[in-house]
C-alpha positions in Angstrom: 45.2 126.7 101.2 47.3 127.6 98.2 47.7 131.2 99.8 49.1 130.1 102.3 51.2 127.3 100.5 52.6 130.4 97.8 53.2 132.7 100.7 55.2 130.0 102.8 57.5 128.9 100.0 57.8 133.1 99.0 59.2 133.8 102.2 61.5 130.4 102.0 62.7 131.5 99.0 63.6 135.3 100.5 65.4 133.6 103.5 67.5 130.9 101.3 68.8 133.8 99.2 69.6 136.0 102.3 71.0 132.9 103.6 73.1 132.9 100.2 74.0 136.4 100.3 75.1 135.5 104.1 77.4 133.0 103.1 79.2 135.0 100.8 79.8 137.6 103.1 81.5 134.8 105.0 83.7 133.8 102.1 84.9 137.3 101.4 86.1 137.9 105.4 87.7 134.8 105.1 89.3 136.6 101.3 90.2 139.5 103.3 91.7 137.8 106.1 94.1 135.7 104.3 95.5 138.9 102.5 95.9 140.8 105.6 98.1 137.7 106.8 100.0 138.6 103.8 100.4 141.9 104.3 101.5 141.3 107.2 103.9 138.9 106.3 105.2 141.1 103.8 106.3 143.6 106.4 107.9 141.6 108.5 110.0 140.8 105.6 110.8 144.5 104.7 111.6 144.8 108.1 114.0 142.1 108.4 115.9 143.1 105.1 116.0 146.4 106.5 117.7 145.4 109.5 120.4 143.5 107.1 120.9 146.9 105.3 119.7 150.3 106.1 121.2 153.0 104.1 122.2 156.3 106.2 119.3 157.5 108.4 120.1 160.3 109.7 122.5 163.7 108.0 124.1 163.9 111.4 126.4 160.5 112.5 128.8 161.0 109.8 131.0 157.9 110.9 132.7 155.5 113.8 134.6 159.0 115.0 131.4 160.7 115.0 129.8 158.0 116.9 132.6 157.7 119.6 132.5 161.7 120.0 128.9 161.6 120.8 128.6 158.5 122.6 128.4 158.7 126.8 131.1 157.1 128.5 130.9 154.1 131.0 128.6 154.6 134.1 126.4 156.9 132.5 122.7 156.9 132.8 119.6 158.6 131.7 115.7 159.1 130.5 113.7 160.3 127.9 110.6 161.7 128.6 107.6 162.7 126.4 104.4 164.6 126.5 101.6 165.8 124.5 99.3 168.3 125.7 97.5 171.4 124.2 99.1 174.0 122.1 98.4 177.3 123.7 97.3 178.8 120.5 95.1 175.8 119.4 96.2 172.5 118.3 98.9 170.2 119.8 102.3 170.1 120.9 104.8 167.3 121.2 107.7 168.2 124.0 110.2 165.7 124.4 113.0 166.1 127.3 116.3 164.4 127.0 118.0 164.5 130.6 121.6 162.7 130.8 124.0 161.7 134.3 127.5 161.9 132.8 130.3 161.5 135.0 132.5 164.8 135.1 135.7 163.5 133.3 133.8 162.1 130.1 135.1 163.6 127.1 131.7 164.2 126.0 130.8 166.5 129.0 133.8 169.0 127.8 132.8 168.5 124.6 128.9 169.6 125.1 130.3 172.5 127.8 131.9 174.1 124.8 129.2 173.4 122.0 126.1 173.0 123.5 124.3 172.5 119.9 126.5 169.1 120.2 122.9 167.5 121.6 121.7 167.0 118.1 123.9 164.1 117.7 124.3 162.9 121.1 120.5 161.9 121.1 120.5 160.3 118.1 122.7 157.6 119.7 120.7 157.0 123.0 118.6 153.7 122.8 115.4 155.1 121.7 116.7 158.8 120.6 116.7 158.4 117.3 113.0 157.3 116.9 111.9 159.9 118.9 113.6 162.9 117.1 112.5 161.1 113.6 108.7 160.8 114.5 108.8 164.3 116.3 109.5 166.0 113.1 106.6 163.7 111.8 104.6 165.3 114.4 105.0 168.9 113.0 105.8 167.8 109.7 108.5 170.5 109.8 111.9 171.0 111.3 114.4 167.9 112.2 113.1 167.2 115.5 116.4 167.5 117.4 117.0 169.8 120.2 118.9 173.0 119.6 120.5 173.6 122.6 121.4 171.8 125.9 122.4 173.0 129.4 125.3 171.3 131.7 125.1 171.6 135.2 127.0 170.2 138.4 126.9 170.4 141.9 130.3 171.6 144.0 132.3 168.6 144.9 129.9 166.0 142.6 131.9 164.0 139.9 128.6 163.8 137.6 127.4 166.1 135.6 123.3 166.7 134.4 122.7 167.3 130.7 119.3 168.8 130.0 117.9 169.2 126.7 114.3 169.8 125.5 112.3 170.3 121.7 108.9 171.3 121.5 107.0 170.4 118.0 103.6 171.8 117.4 100.9 171.6 114.8 97.6 173.0 114.3 95.8 170.1 112.6 93.4 167.6 114.3 94.8 164.8 116.6 93.1 162.4 114.3 95.6 163.2 111.9 98.6 161.8 114.0 99.8 158.4 113.6 103.5 157.9 114.6 105.1 154.2 115.1 108.3 154.3 117.2 110.1 151.2 117.0 112.4 151.8 119.9 114.5 148.9 119.8 115.6 149.8 116.4 119.3 151.0 116.3 120.3 153.7 113.9 123.1 153.6 111.3 125.9 156.0 110.6 126.8 157.6 107.1 128.7 154.1 106.1 125.4 151.8 106.8 127.2 150.1 110.4 124.9 150.0 113.1 125.2 152.1 116.1 125.5 150.1 119.5 123.9 151.2 122.4 125.9 153.0 125.6 126.3 151.3 128.7 124.0 152.2 131.5 120.7 152.7 132.1 118.0 154.5 129.9 114.9 154.8 130.3 112.0 155.8 128.3 108.3 157.4 129.0 105.2 158.8 127.4 102.2 160.7 128.6 99.2 162.0 126.4 96.1 163.3 127.4 92.7 161.9 127.5 91.8 160.7 123.6 95.1 159.6 122.5 95.5 156.1 121.7 98.7 154.4 122.7 99.7 150.5 121.3 102.4 149.0 123.6 105.2 147.0 121.9 107.2 144.8 124.4 106.5 144.3 128.0 106.5 148.0 129.7 107.8 148.1 133.5 104.9 150.7 134.2 101.7 151.8 132.3 98.3 153.2 132.7 95.4 154.4 130.5 97.5 157.6 129.7 101.1 156.8 130.0 103.8 153.8 129.7 107.3 153.8 131.2 110.1 151.4 129.9 112.9 150.8 131.9 115.0 149.6 128.9 114.2 150.2 125.6 117.7 147.8 124.1 115.0 144.7 124.1 114.5 143.6 121.2 110.5 144.2 120.1 110.1 147.6 122.2 108.2 150.0 120.9 105.1 152.9 121.0 102.3 153.4 118.3 100.8 156.8 119.4 97.9 157.8 117.1 95.3 160.4 118.0 91.1 160.9 117.9 88.1 163.0 117.6 87.6 162.6 121.6 90.9 164.4 121.7 89.7 167.6 120.2 88.0 169.9 122.6 84.7 170.1 122.8 82.4 173.2 122.5 82.4 175.8 125.0 79.6 175.9 127.1 76.9 178.1 125.8 78.1 177.7 122.0 75.5 177.4 119.3 74.4 174.2 118.6 73.7 175.1 115.0 77.1 176.9 114.7 79.8 175.7 111.8 80.0 172.5 110.7 83.1 170.8 111.3 84.8 169.8 108.3 84.4 165.8 108.7 80.9 166.6 109.0 81.0 168.7 106.0 82.7 166.3 103.9 80.3 163.3 104.9 77.3 165.9 103.7 78.8 166.5 100.1 79.7 162.9 99.8 75.9 161.6 100.9 74.6 164.4 98.5 77.0 163.2 95.7 75.8 159.8 96.3 72.2 160.2 96.8 72.2 162.6 93.4 73.8 159.6 91.5 71.6 157.1 92.4 68.2 159.4 92.5 69.1 160.3 89.1 70.3 157.0 87.9 66.7 155.4 89.5 64.6 158.4 87.5 66.3 157.1 84.5 65.5 153.9 84.3 61.8 154.6 85.4 61.6 156.4 82.8 62.8 154.5 80.5 61.5 151.2 81.7 58.3 151.8 83.7 58.3 151.9 87.2 58.1 148.1 87.9 61.1 147.7 85.8 63.1 150.6 87.1 62.2 148.5 90.9 63.2 145.4 89.8 66.7 146.9 88.7 67.0 148.4 91.7 66.9 145.6 93.6 69.3 143.4 91.5 71.5 146.1 91.7 71.0 146.1 95.7 71.1 142.5 96.3 74.6 142.5 93.2 76.3 145.3 96.1 75.0 143.3 99.1 77.9 140.6 99.9 80.4 143.6 99.5 78.7 146.3 101.4 78.0 143.9 104.1 81.6 142.5 104.3 82.9 146.1 104.7 80.7 146.9 107.5 81.4 143.7 109.6 85.2 144.7 108.9 84.9 148.2 109.6 83.0 147.0 112.7 86.1 145.0 113.9 88.4 147.7 113.6 86.6 150.0 115.2 86.3 147.8 118.5 90.4 147.2 118.2 91.1 150.8 117.7 92.3 150.7 113.9 89.2 152.9 113.0 90.2 156.8 113.8 86.9 158.4 112.1 86.4 160.4 109.3 89.1 162.0 108.6 89.7 160.2 105.3 87.1 162.3 103.8 89.5 165.5 103.9 93.1 164.5 104.6 95.6 161.8 103.6 97.6 159.7 106.0 100.6 157.2 105.0 100.6 153.9 106.8 103.8 152.2 106.6 104.5 148.7 106.0 106.3 148.1 109.1 103.0 148.9 111.0 101.4 146.5 108.9 103.7 143.9 110.5 102.1 144.7 113.9 98.7 145.4 113.7 98.0 144.7 109.9 95.8 146.8 107.7 93.7 149.4 109.1 89.7 150.2 108.4 90.6 152.7 106.2 92.6 150.8 103.7 89.8 147.8 103.7 87.0 150.7 102.5 89.4 152.5 100.1 89.9 149.1 98.3 86.6 148.5 98.0 85.7 151.8 96.6 88.5 151.3 94.2 87.0 148.5 93.1 84.0 150.1 93.1 85.2 152.8 90.7 87.4 150.6 88.4 85.3 147.5 87.8 81.8 147.4 89.5 80.3 150.5 87.5 81.9 149.7 84.3 80.3 146.6 83.8 77.0 147.8 85.0 77.2 149.9 82.2 78.2 147.3 80.0 75.3 145.0 80.9 72.8 147.4 80.6 74.4 148.2 77.0 74.5 144.6 76.1 72.8 142.4 78.9 70.0 139.6 78.3 67.2 141.1 76.5 64.6 138.1 77.1 64.8 135.5 80.1 67.3 132.8 79.3 69.1 134.9 76.7 72.7 133.9 76.6 75.0 136.8 78.3 77.3 138.3 75.5 80.9 138.9 75.1 81.9 142.1 75.5 81.1 142.6 79.7 82.7 138.8 80.0 85.5 140.0 78.2 85.6 143.4 80.4 85.2 141.4 83.7 88.6 138.7 83.0 90.9 141.7 84.6 89.6 141.3 88.0 89.8 137.9 87.9 93.5 138.3 86.7 94.4 140.5 89.6 94.5 137.8 92.3 97.3 136.1 89.7 99.2 139.0 88.8 99.6 139.6 92.7 101.0 135.9 92.5 103.3 137.4 90.0 104.7 140.6 91.3 104.8 139.0 95.2 106.2 135.6 94.4 105.9 132.3 96.4 104.7 134.1 99.3 101.4 135.1 97.6 100.5 131.7 96.1 97.9 131.1 98.9 96.5 134.2 99.3 96.3 135.0 95.7 94.2 131.9 95.5 91.7 132.5 98.1 90.9 135.5 96.9 90.4 134.0 93.3 88.5 131.1 95.1 86.4 133.1 97.1 85.1 135.8 94.5 84.3 132.3 92.4 82.3 131.4 95.2 80.7 134.7 95.9 79.8 135.1 92.5 78.0 131.3 92.5 76.1 132.1 95.8 75.0 135.8 94.3 73.6 133.4 91.2 72.1 131.7 93.6 70.5 134.0 95.1 68.7 135.9 92.5 68.1 133.1 90.8 66.0 131.6 94.1 64.8 135.5 95.1 61.2 135.2 93.8 60.5 137.6 90.9 61.3 137.1 87.1 63.2 140.8 86.7 65.5 139.4 89.0 66.4 135.6 87.6 66.9 138.0 84.4 69.8 139.1 85.5 71.4 136.7 88.0 74.1 136.1 85.7 75.2 139.7 84.8 74.9 140.1 88.7 76.9 137.2 89.8 79.7 138.3 87.1 79.7 141.9 88.3 79.9 140.7 92.2 82.7 138.3 91.7 84.8 141.0 89.5 84.0 143.2 92.4 84.8 140.7 95.4 88.1 139.5 93.4 89.2 143.4 93.0 88.4 144.8 96.5 90.5 142.3 97.9 93.6 142.7 95.9 93.3 146.7 96.1 94.1 147.2 99.7 97.3 146.9 99.2 99.5 145.7 96.0 102.3 143.2 97.1 105.7 142.8 95.7 108.7 140.5 96.1 111.6 142.5 97.4 115.3 141.9 97.4 117.9 143.0 99.6 119.7 145.9 98.0 123.6 145.1 98.1 125.0 147.5 95.7 123.7 150.3 97.7 123.4 152.6 94.6 119.8 153.7 96.0 118.7 155.4 99.4 117.0 152.4 100.0 117.7 149.0 101.7 115.0 146.9 99.3 114.9 146.6 95.8 112.4 145.3 93.4 112.4 141.1 92.3 112.4 140.4 88.7 109.0 139.1 89.3 107.9 142.5 90.5 109.3 144.2 87.9 107.7 142.1 85.5 104.3 142.4 87.0 103.9 145.9 87.4 103.5 147.4 83.8 100.5 144.4 82.8 99.0 144.7 86.7 98.9 148.9 86.2 97.0 148.5 82.3 94.7 145.5 84.0 93.3 148.4 86.8 92.1 150.4 83.4 90.7 147.7 81.3 87.0 147.5 82.1 87.0 151.7 82.0 88.6 151.6 78.8 87.1 148.9 76.7 83.8 150.2 78.1 84.7 153.9 76.4 85.9 152.3 73.2 82.4 150.5 73.1 80.4 153.5 73.6 82.5 155.5 71.3 82.1 152.8 68.5 78.3 153.7 68.8 78.7 157.0 67.2 80.7 155.7 64.4 78.6 155.7 61.2 78.0 151.4 60.3 80.4 152.1 57.5 83.3 153.5 58.9 83.2 151.2 62.0 86.7 149.0 63.1 86.6 145.4 62.9 86.3 143.4 66.3 90.5 143.2 66.3 91.1 146.8 65.7 88.5 147.8 68.4 90.8 145.6 70.9 93.9 146.8 70.0 92.5 149.9 70.7 91.7 149.7 74.2 95.6 149.8 75.5 96.4 153.0 73.0 93.0 154.6 75.2 94.6 153.6 78.5 98.2 154.9 77.7 96.0 158.2 76.8 94.1 157.9 80.3 97.1 157.2 82.6 98.4 160.1 85.0 102.0 159.9 83.5 102.9 163.2 85.2 103.4 161.3 88.7 106.6 161.5 91.1 108.1 158.5 92.5 106.6 158.6 96.2 108.7 158.1 99.4 109.5 155.0 100.9 109.0 153.1 97.6 111.6 150.3 96.6 113.4 151.0 93.9 113.9 148.7 90.2 110.5 148.9 88.4 111.0 152.2 86.8 107.7 154.4 86.0 104.9 152.0 86.7 105.1 151.8 90.5 104.7 155.7 91.0 101.5 155.2 88.5 100.3 152.4 90.5 100.7 154.5 93.6 98.8 157.3 92.2 95.9 154.7 91.0 95.6 152.9 94.0 97.1 154.7 96.8 100.7 152.5 97.3 103.1 151.1 95.1 103.2 147.4 95.3 105.6 146.6 98.4 105.4 150.2 99.6 103.9 152.5 102.3 100.3 152.9 101.8 98.4 156.5 101.2 95.0 156.4 103.0 92.4 159.1 102.0 89.9 160.4 99.5 92.5 161.6 97.2 93.6 158.2 96.3 90.2 157.6 95.1 90.6 161.0 92.7 91.5 159.0 89.6 89.1 156.5 90.2 86.2 158.8 90.8 87.1 160.8 87.4 87.5 157.8 85.3 83.9 156.8 86.4 82.9 160.2 85.9 84.0 160.0 82.3 82.8 156.5 81.3 79.3 157.7 83.1 79.3 161.0 80.8 80.4 159.0 77.7 77.7 156.4 78.5 75.3 159.4 79.1 75.6 161.6 76.2 75.5 157.6 73.9 72.0 157.0 75.6 71.1 160.6 74.7 72.5 160.6 71.1 70.7 157.1 70.1 67.3 158.4 71.7 67.5 161.7 69.9 68.3 161.2 66.7 64.7 161.3 65.4 63.1 164.9 64.5 60.0 165.4 66.9 60.6 162.4 69.3 62.2 162.3 72.4 62.8 159.1 74.8 60.5 158.9 77.8 63.9 159.7 79.9 65.1 162.6 78.0 64.0 164.9 81.2 66.0 162.7 83.3 68.8 162.7 81.1 69.2 165.9 81.2 68.9 166.3 84.4 72.3 163.6 85.2 74.1 165.3 82.6 73.9 168.5 85.0 74.7 166.9 87.8 77.5 165.2 85.7 78.8 168.9 85.1 78.1 169.9 88.7 80.2 167.4 89.8 83.4 167.4 87.9 85.3 169.7 90.1 84.5 167.6 93.3 85.6 164.1 91.5 88.7 166.1 90.1 90.1 167.5 93.3 87.8 165.9 96.2 90.2 166.3 99.0 90.0 170.1 98.7 85.8 170.4 97.7 84.7 167.6 100.1 85.2 169.9 103.2 82.9 172.5 102.0 79.1 172.5 102.5 79.1 174.7 99.2 80.0 171.3 97.1 76.7 169.6 98.5 74.9 173.2 97.7 76.5 172.9 94.3 74.6 169.6 93.9 71.5 170.7 94.9 71.2 173.7 93.1 72.2 171.6 90.2 69.5 169.7 90.9 66.9 172.8 91.4 68.6 174.4 88.4 67.2 171.2 86.1 63.0 171.9 87.7 63.4 175.6 87.2 64.6 174.8 83.7 62.4 171.9 82.8 59.1 171.6 84.6 57.2 168.4 84.8 53.9 170.9 83.8 55.5 171.6 80.5 56.0 167.9 79.3 52.4 167.7 77.1 53.3 171.7 75.1 57.1 170.7 75.0 56.4 167.4 73.3 54.0 169.0 70.6 56.3 171.8 69.9 59.1 169.3 69.7 56.9 167.2 67.2 56.2 170.1 64.6 57.9 170.0 61.4 60.3 171.7 59.6 57.5 172.8 57.1 54.9 173.7 60.3 58.3 175.6 61.6 58.5 177.6 58.1 54.5 178.6 58.0 54.4 179.9 61.6 57.6 181.5 61.4 56.1 183.1 58.0 53.0 184.2 60.5 55.0 185.9 63.0 56.9 187.6 60.7 53.8 188.7 58.5 52.3 189.7 61.8 55.2 191.8 63.1 55.5 193.1 59.3 51.7 194.7 60.1 52.4 195.9 63.8 55.5 197.6 62.6 53.4 199.0 59.2 50.4 200.5 61.5 53.2 201.9 63.7 54.6 203.4 60.8 51.5 204.5 59.5 49.9 206.4 63.0 53.4 208.2 63.1 53.3 209.4 59.4 49.7 210.6 59.7 50.1 212.8 62.1 52.0 215.6 59.8 49.5 214.5 56.7 46.4 214.8 58.4 47.2 218.4 60.1 48.4 219.8 56.4 45.3 218.3 55.2 47.3 216.6 52.4 45.3 213.3 52.9 41.6 212.8 53.1 40.2 211.5 56.1 38.4 208.9 54.4 41.8 207.6 52.6 43.0 207.8 56.1 40.0 205.5 57.4 40.7 202.8 54.3 44.1 202.4 54.5 44.0 202.2 58.4 41.1 199.5 57.9 43.9 197.5 55.5 46.4 197.4 58.1 44.4 196.1 60.9 41.9 193.7 58.8 44.1 190.9 58.4 45.2 190.7 62.5 42.8 189.4 64.8 40.7 191.9 67.2 43.6 190.9 69.8 46.7 191.3 67.9 49.0 191.8 70.7 48.0 188.3 71.9 48.1 186.9 69.0 51.6 188.2 68.3 52.6 186.9 71.4 51.4 183.1 70.6 52.7 183.0 67.3 56.3 184.0 68.9 56.2 181.5 71.3 55.4 178.8 69.0 57.4 179.5 65.9 60.4 180.7 68.2 59.6 177.7 70.6 60.0 174.4 68.7 63.1 172.6 67.4 62.9 173.6 64.0 62.4 170.4 62.8 65.5 169.4 63.7 65.6 166.2 66.3 67.2 167.0 69.5 70.9 165.4 69.4 71.6 168.2 66.3 70.3 170.9 68.6 71.8 170.2 71.4 75.1 169.3 69.5 74.7 173.1 67.8 74.0 174.6 71.2 77.4 173.1 72.5 79.4 174.0 69.8 78.0 177.4 70.2 78.6 177.6 73.8 82.1 176.4 73.4 82.7 179.5 70.9 81.3 181.9 73.2 83.6 180.7 76.0 86.7 180.3 74.4 88.4 183.2 75.8 87.8 182.2 79.2 88.6 178.6 78.4 91.3 179.0 76.6 93.6 180.0 79.3 92.5 177.2 81.9 93.1 174.4 79.1 96.5 175.7 79.1 97.1 175.6 82.6 96.4 172.3 82.8 99.3 171.1 81.4 101.1 171.0 85.1 98.2 168.1 86.0 98.6 164.8 86.3 96.6 163.3 83.2 93.9 164.0 80.8 91.1 163.0 82.9 92.5 165.5 85.8 92.8 168.3 83.1 89.3 167.6 82.3 87.8 167.7 85.4 89.7 170.0 87.4 91.2 172.8 85.1 88.2 171.9 82.9 85.5 172.3 85.5 83.9 175.6 85.1 83.8 174.5 81.1 82.1 171.6 81.7 79.1 173.4 83.3 78.8 175.7 80.6 78.7 173.1 78.5 76.4 170.9 79.9 73.9 173.6 80.5 74.8 174.7 76.3 74.2 171.0 75.4 71.0 170.9 77.6 69.5 174.5 76.4 69.8 172.6 72.9 68.4 168.9 73.5 65.5 169.9 75.2 65.2 173.9 74.0 61.2 173.5 73.5 60.5 172.6 77.5 62.5 175.8 78.5 60.4 177.7 80.3 60.1 181.0 78.1 58.5 182.4 75.2 61.5 182.5 73.3 65.3 182.1 73.1 66.5 185.0 74.6 63.9 184.2 77.5 64.5 181.0 77.7 68.0 182.0 78.1 67.8 184.1 80.8 66.2 181.1 82.9 69.5 179.2 81.7 71.4 181.8 83.3 69.4 181.8 86.4 70.6 177.9 86.7 73.7 178.0 86.1 74.9 180.8 87.8 74.3 179.7 91.7 76.5 176.4 90.3 79.2 178.4 89.4 79.4 180.9 92.3 79.3 177.6 94.9 81.9 175.6 93.2 84.1 178.8 93.5 83.6 179.2 97.0 86.0 176.4 97.6 88.7 178.2 95.7 88.6 181.6 97.2 91.3 182.5 98.9 91.6 186.3 98.0 91.1 189.1 99.4 87.7 190.5 99.7 87.9 193.1 96.8 89.4 190.3 94.5 87.2 187.9 95.7 84.0 190.3 94.7 86.3 190.8 91.4 86.3 187.0 90.5 82.7 186.6 91.7 81.7 189.5 89.2 83.9 187.9 86.4 82.0 184.6 86.7 78.5 185.9 86.9 79.5 188.4 83.6 80.9 185.6 82.0 77.8 183.4 82.3 75.3 186.1 81.4 77.3 186.6 77.9 77.4 182.4 77.1 73.5 183.2 78.0 72.7 186.0 76.0 75.0 185.1 73.5 73.6 181.5 73.0 70.3 183.1 73.4 70.4 185.5 70.2 72.6 183.2 67.9 69.3 180.1 68.8 66.7 183.1 67.8 69.2 183.6 64.1 69.1 179.8 63.7 65.3 179.4 63.8 64.7 182.3 61.7 67.0 181.1 59.1 65.5 177.5 59.0 62.4 179.5 57.9 64.2 181.1 55.2 64.2 184.3 56.7 66.6 187.1 57.8 67.2 187.9 61.0 65.7 191.1 61.0 62.3 190.0 59.5 61.8 189.1 63.5 63.9 191.5 65.5 63.5 195.1 64.7 67.1 196.9 65.3 65.1 200.2 65.3 63.2 199.5 68.1 64.7 200.0 71.9 63.1 196.5 73.3 65.0 195.0 70.1 67.8 196.5 70.8 67.6 195.8 74.3 69.1 191.6 74.2 71.8 192.0 71.9 73.4 195.8 73.0 73.0 194.5 76.4 75.3 191.3 75.4 77.7 193.3 73.8 77.9 195.8 76.9 78.4 192.7 79.5 81.2 191.1 77.0 83.2 194.4 76.6 82.8 195.0 80.4 83.6 192.0 81.3 87.0 191.7 78.6 88.1 195.3 80.1 88.1 194.1 83.6 89.8 190.5 82.8 92.7 192.6 81.6 93.1 195.0 83.8 93.0 192.3 86.7 95.7 190.6 84.7 97.6 193.4 84.4 97.2 193.6 88.0 98.0 190.5 89.0 100.8 190.4 86.9 102.5 193.3 89.2 101.8 191.9 92.3 103.2 189.0 91.4 106.4 189.8 89.2 109.5 189.9 92.0 110.7 193.5 92.4 114.7 192.1 92.1 116.7 195.3 93.6 119.8 196.5 91.7 122.4 195.0 92.5 125.9 196.4 92.4 128.3 195.1 89.3 131.4 192.8 91.5 134.8 194.6 91.8 137.6 193.4 90.1 139.8 193.2 93.1 137.0 191.2 95.0 138.7 188.3 97.3 136.6 185.4 98.1 135.2 184.8 101.7 136.3 181.8 103.9 
């Protein structure tokens, strides 16, 4: 039967498409593993160079003489015992006990008797001593890790003494943030760069940890259990320990605790990240569905899903593998940062968080710009050729593996070519999958999806960790053992610019759409403006990270800011690394959305079908600005997810779907119709005011008989007859229609006017944060972090003008009240993570924010009323009678709120300055006969 045959063919097509996607995942996994092997080889090279030439590891050992004084004599022995336990006040403690058995005649014994703090230099000379003290310092993040005192004991008549010392370091953070690499067999060096040889004798090292801590042993221990390890001799090459905590180490809630109590920081971060992702996907799908219909919206969703499926499948497969091998330690990554050293990559390769971080960087820097570019310039009909702009934006992704070969040297030729070949294979397989998948809408997007998938795959592989070719530091003019080679110096600058080419190129194309056709730049000028825009967007205010080789100038530090690690240096893992990519994606999405609203809102009386969805997306983007600006401090708070939910709920409050038909009728009113309706409203208000004044004046005239009753009746009838029987209802209806439309202006003009008015009204409170933004790292951080509150104000103001007829309310002031009700919860929830003040100051800050939002809403409502009345060639007083208390309520309240806000702001600023100004006590003038103290 034909029906069965069609069904079988459809199932075979779906199976073939899924097999093609599976093959793409296999190719991508192979590229990831090849890149991992390259990172391990690079770590080995770094270790060998470091062993050849290490600059001063400690400030305690100065030279050979100091080494001789600190070295135990012949026949000495000892042990180092490291213990991890729960702290008394919570958190964790790392306790290190040093025990030395020395001869009584040893010069070191007499030295320690006279100066017990001298044990600090002795422990660094012991086998495994320096690594232990150094990692003890890393465990707590402060101090120096060395014991401060020692005790010397000797039994009567014995020729041996025992020297004991202990050092305990505490940390308050969770165990999963701990990652220590103890290369016990690596000797230390003195200040002159000479290796310190081990003292003779027997020296053991042991470690004991509680449950939930992972101990990875390097070398062959003499004893080992689940939670302990013992080395009798740590001088054997390759001996070491990698220590890491996990969420299982932290104690569970006590019995009887509330299961619905406070959500941990990891849970809050996951909730906020899920809310942000859900809001983005739902808004994009809603806009696509409103613009193209449900069928096309579903087709675009399926295309995007199949485009990202190979990368998502690869990431999930490798994360599962890393979890089984202990290299995935939980979701700390969403709320904290951790540094992964180059040496650690030599032993275990990159952890799972590095893979995920590279994939997310690829999505932000390449996938999103390319998807937006294809939405603007993609094929409009089946079989149409792909246009050049998206293809040009995808070329930097193909250049990333080749640039890595330049920066990494000959060792990276194979990983670079494998990454490029795997990306090409993934693109071809995704193209085949979409061509085979049944359904014509998917086939139309096969070419763009293949380009996007290939670019994303290449970028995800290369952005795990940037390679670099390193050379030995023979000049010793820097505090580093290695320097960048010429190839690494040559490739760092172009590599920095390549990462931002897709986003900057798309921004140039979007900004080009706002320029009138007469003033548009030629193609060559557009291409030349891309590097200029990249230069503006780069985070130039960066510092050189620790552990980075020297020689390549500023660009490795910028790459560390963009990708989490400079080429050949330690890698920072954490959501803070994604901040530049998130900020850039936020800027691209915002500009693209504004460009879409501009194109669809320039015709008077017409809205695009996606106008409401676009307004909701703009409010969500504004609420997400502080999150993408500083994700590390915003994600661990559930209030951030609440702010996104409040922004979504605000669109339901302001723009109900039930008002669509009425809003479209009001928006379609021409300027002439608006003028007639406003004149009718002024006429109705004039007659109402005339009746009011006539009744007030008639009290005296009728009482003294100066007016005859029949004359009074005739005048009253002349004032009453021009209006309907229900004059109040007629006036209310005229007000809602005359002052509820767009005034005959296009939606875009109204939105721009409202945004400008909002900027002027909030200028006193936005100028200071903008000035304080000088200390932020780059323009994007200034806009999203320092200007987060301003973005919420401007977005709501723009939506107020763009969709003004759609907003609930009968007039501008009533609509402004709904605007305040939608803005205030978003601002308060975004403010919560920044409140680190006493209660009284926090209350004052909340009051100021609410008052500022009220001034914006009321001021915008009054301005809009004036604008609509002037559109009809009338004065504001013709509609709002300032002699009546009801008409004075809104302006007077605005002035009062503004005055109170300004006064409280001035007082609070003066009070804060008084508190923060240091009180310098008077100092006596120095005496002329004073002498220098030794």
